[in-house]
C-alpha positions in Angstrom: -9.5 -26.9 -4.0 -7.6 -24.8 -1.5 -9.3 -21.9 0.1 -6.1 -20.7 1.7 -4.5 -17.6 -0.1 -1.1 -16.2 0.5 -1.2 -12.4 -0.4 2.2 -10.8 -0.9 2.7 -6.9 -1.2 5.8 -4.8 -1.9 6.1 -1.4 -3.2 8.0 1.7 -4.1 7.3 5.4 -3.0 8.9 8.2 -4.8 8.3 11.4 -2.7 8.9 14.9 -3.8 9.1 17.9 -1.4 8.5 20.9 -3.6 10.7 23.7 -2.0 10.0 27.4 -2.8 13.6 29.0 -2.4 15.5 25.9 -1.9 16.2 23.0 -4.3 13.4 20.4 -4.2 14.0 17.2 -2.2 13.4 13.8 -3.4 13.3 10.4 -1.8 12.7 6.8 -3.0 11.6 4.2 -0.4 11.1 0.5 -1.1 9.4 -2.0 1.1 8.3 -5.7 1.1 5.6 -6.6 3.7 5.1 -9.9 5.4 2.7 -12.1 3.5 -1.0 -12.0 4.6 -2.8 -15.4 4.7 -6.5 -15.3 4.0 -8.7 -18.3 4.6 -12.2 -19.0 4.2 -14.3 -19.2 6.3 -12.1 -17.8 9.2 -10.1 -14.9 7.9 -11.7 -13.1 4.8 -9.7 -9.9 5.4 -6.1 -8.6 6.0 -4.4 -5.3 6.5 -1.2 -3.6 5.8 0.0 -0.1 6.4 3.0 2.0 5.3 4.2 5.4 6.7 7.1 7.3 5.3 8.4 10.7 6.3 11.0 12.9 4.5 12.3 16.4 4.3 11.1 17.4 7.8 7.8 18.5 6.3 6.0 15.5 4.6 4.4 12.3 5.8 2.8 9.8 3.4 0.4 7.0 4.8 -0.8 4.2 2.9 -3.4 1.7 4.1 -4.2 -1.4 2.4 -7.1 -3.8 2.9 -7.2 -7.3 1.2 -10.6 -9.0 1.0 -11.0 -12.6 -0.1 -13.9 -13.6 -2.4 -14.3 -17.3 -1.4 -16.2 -18.3 -4.7 -13.5 -17.5 -7.1 -10.6 -16.8 -4.7 -9.9 -13.4 -6.0 -8.6 -10.7 -3.7 -9.9 -7.3 -3.6 -7.4 -4.7 -2.9 -8.7 -1.4 -1.3 -6.1 1.3 -0.6 -6.2 4.8 0.8 -3.2 7.2 0.7 -2.8 10.4 2.7 -0.3 13.2 2.0 0.5 15.5 5.0 2.7 18.6 4.6 3.4 21.2 7.3 6.2 22.5 9.5 7.1 19.0 10.7 6.7 15.4 9.6 4.2 15.0 12.5 1.7 17.6 11.0 -2.0 17.0 10.9 -2.4 19.1 7.9 -3.8 16.7 5.3 -3.1 18.1 1.8 -3.8 15.2 -0.5 -5.6 12.0 -0.6 -6.1 9.1 -3.1 -8.6 6.1 -2.7 -8.8 3.2 -5.0 -9.4 -0.4 -5.5 -8.6 -3.3 -7.8 -9.2 -7.1 -8.1 -6.2 -9.6 -8.1 -7.4 -12.9 -9.6 -6.6 -16.3 -8.1 -3.1 -17.2 -8.7 -2.5 -13.8 -10.2 -0.4 -10.8 -9.7 -1.0 -7.0 -10.4 0.7 -3.7 -10.3 -1.0 -0.6 -8.9 0.3 2.8 -9.8 -0.9 6.2 -8.8 0.1 9.5 -7.6 -1.1 11.4 -4.4 -0.6 15.2 -4.9 -0.7 18.1 -2.5 -3.9 19.8 -3.7 -3.6 22.6 -1.2 -0.1 24.1 -1.6 1.5 23.0 -4.8 4.0 20.3 -6.1 4.5 17.9 -3.1 3.6 14.5 -4.3 4.3 10.9 -3.9 4.4 8.5 -6.9 3.4 5.1 -5.5 3.8 1.7 -7.3 2.6 -1.5 -5.4 3.0 -5.1 -6.5 0.4 -7.6 -5.1 0.5 -11.5 -5.6 -2.5 -13.7 -4.8 -1.0 -17.2 -4.5 -2.3 -20.6 -3.3 -1.1 -21.5 0.2 -1.2 -25.1 1.5 -1.2 -25.8 5.1 1.8 -27.7 6.2 3.8 -26.6 3.4 7.0 -24.7 4.1 6.3 -21.0 4.4 5.3 -18.4 6.8 3.1 -19.6 9.9 -0.5 -18.7 9.9 -1.3 -15.7 12.2 
């Protein structure tokens, strides 16, 4: 039984910049990440991050951690999303946050959907949809090299 797991992540962010006097601004951003190889006993954990900016005022940061459970080869996916809104996309004004986790079974896939909202100043938000696949990875098979 292979203990090497290939974890793939892709996603979509639909970001809304809620303007007061001007029309609202919308952006859809998609991303596919390089796969992460998790291998017991050497590498139980992998990471991905995704930062999007839009409208000159909003920044969305998504941090994802993958943790391999060697016994059943499931992968726990922990994620944290932060929404910043201010006078520039580089602001440190954190206005919304969402933290969650889910389990992706061995040889399984899952969809994670959630919204992070501006809880301080109104209608700004990011609707996020992530797709995660936990597949077997055989060393020597064609595919991405181990890092």
